[in-house]
C-alpha positions, 0 to 999 in steps of 0.5 A: 499499499501506498500511504501519502501525507498532504502538507497543505492540509495535514491530511493523509491518503491511502492507495492499494495497487490494484492485483487481479484475483486478490480477493481484497478491495484495492484501489483507494482506501481513503483520500484526504482524510485527517486521521484521529489520534489514539486516545491514550497517546499525548499530543493534538487530536489528528495524526501528522507527518511526525508520528510516521516512522519506518519499522513502526506500527501505525493505527489508521481508523482502527487498523494496524499498518506496518511502515516498512518504507518510504520514497526518495522524495521524503528521504531528501527533505532532511528528515532522518528515517530508519533504514527500510524492512522487506515486505513480509511474505505469506502463503498467499504471495508465495502462492501467486508467485509460483502460480503461473509455473504451476498451472502451465505444469498442470495444464501440461499434465491435464492434457497429457492424461485427457489424451491418453484416456482418449485414445485408450479408455473412454468409450466413443459416443454418438450424438443424436443425428438431425434424422432417424431413417427406418424401414416399417412394415405393415400387414394391410388386411383391409383393402380393395382386395377381398380375402388377402392381406397386403404386405405394405413397406415404407421408408420412415424418416424420423426428426427427434428434434420435434418428433415428427416422422414422415412415410414414404411408401417403397412397396412395388407398384406405389412409386414412392408415394408420400404416405404422411408427412411432418406428423407426430405419432400418438398412441394410447398408454397403459392409463389410457391416456393419449401421448406422443412418441419419442422417436429417439426410442424407435428401434428395429424390433418393435411396433408402433401405431400410425393411426390405428395401423400397427406397424413394425420396425424391422430395419434402419438406414444409414451409418448415422442411424445404425451407430446411434441405434448400436450404441443405445440399444446394443447389438441389433439385426438389420435388414431382417423381417420375421413374418410370423411376427408381422402375422401375429401383429402387435402384443396386447401391452399395446404399442409402448416403446420404453417404460418411463423408468427400468427398475433393478435390484442390485448388490454390491460386494463392498456392502454385502449387508446393504440391498439397492435399488438402481432406476434408469431414467428413460427420457433423461438417461441418467441413473439414481441409485438408493438403498432398498427400505427394509420395511417394503420391497421396492421402496426407496431408502436412503439415497446413494448416488444421483443424476449418474450420466448414463448417455452412452450406455447401451440398454443392452447392459440393463439385464438381470445378471449384469455387471454395471460399473459405476465410478468405482463400484460394481453393481450386479444386477438382480430381479427387475420389477413387473414393468421393467420385466415385461419389457425385457421380455418383449425385447427378447421375444423380437431378437430372434429374427431371420432373413426372409422375402417380405413379398413372398406369401410362403 
């Protein structure tokens, strides 16, 4: 700090040089103020230049300051002053002095670690494409050809940004005409409420309801779509259609793509006496872990972990018996609740597909 005494009106000014990120109020502390003297000292009511001595403490408005030196102008006025003292060092000053070197070393080390992690450890994951392209099939039993069922196929372009769908008919003889364009598809949920599909949950092997027409997604198109589907749902057979599934129609559970939440019981060897509940939020793609209540099954107890990012996790890993690695803990998945078990059974039933000719009635 710089303490100045003004001879013309016997006032003091105190100024602290501004330093970035110091954590203190800096700049002008006070300007041209007469400073009251300590009541216990003898003299006038206010301090003057004779009360300032190098190497001694000085109380200014209740704060004690150490006078460590003066400038050459003051020394040349013929006033006797003691030798200057070094400014005391503290841990903060030492840290600020070596901080640039430390920051450089830390940045260099962080860059090296991140580069090694990206090359060897971190799995690559795909962002949601602008458009997802699928192939769907519909067994049309209400047509002009009495007593026959026409197998009709479509190219479906799904836009995740607004969950709209465009269907282009690829059935031979229909000349790729547009079946519907830019519409959101609704379905009747179990609670008898109409909801809209989230197209990010579409994948080969499931049924969807297209305005009362049950359509089966049997394939997807494009590397971007396939990479995203593979990441989110694991290994899926592409370009296949099981004719028995098409003849049998959608399951009685209606057309819900995914439950809002998948729930499993789990155990951890590091906590042998604790039973866990692992909840996967389908919409947010996050995992919550709770201890299971000791009074009631499937009831949440104390919180263990919340909002774990699972965007790069495949649904294929969420099955009873799987080992789920979350941070430093390994959780072994046990039983699934009723809704989750039905969903897993449905996905397993649609995995066993084989190549057939879509237009062959045999």
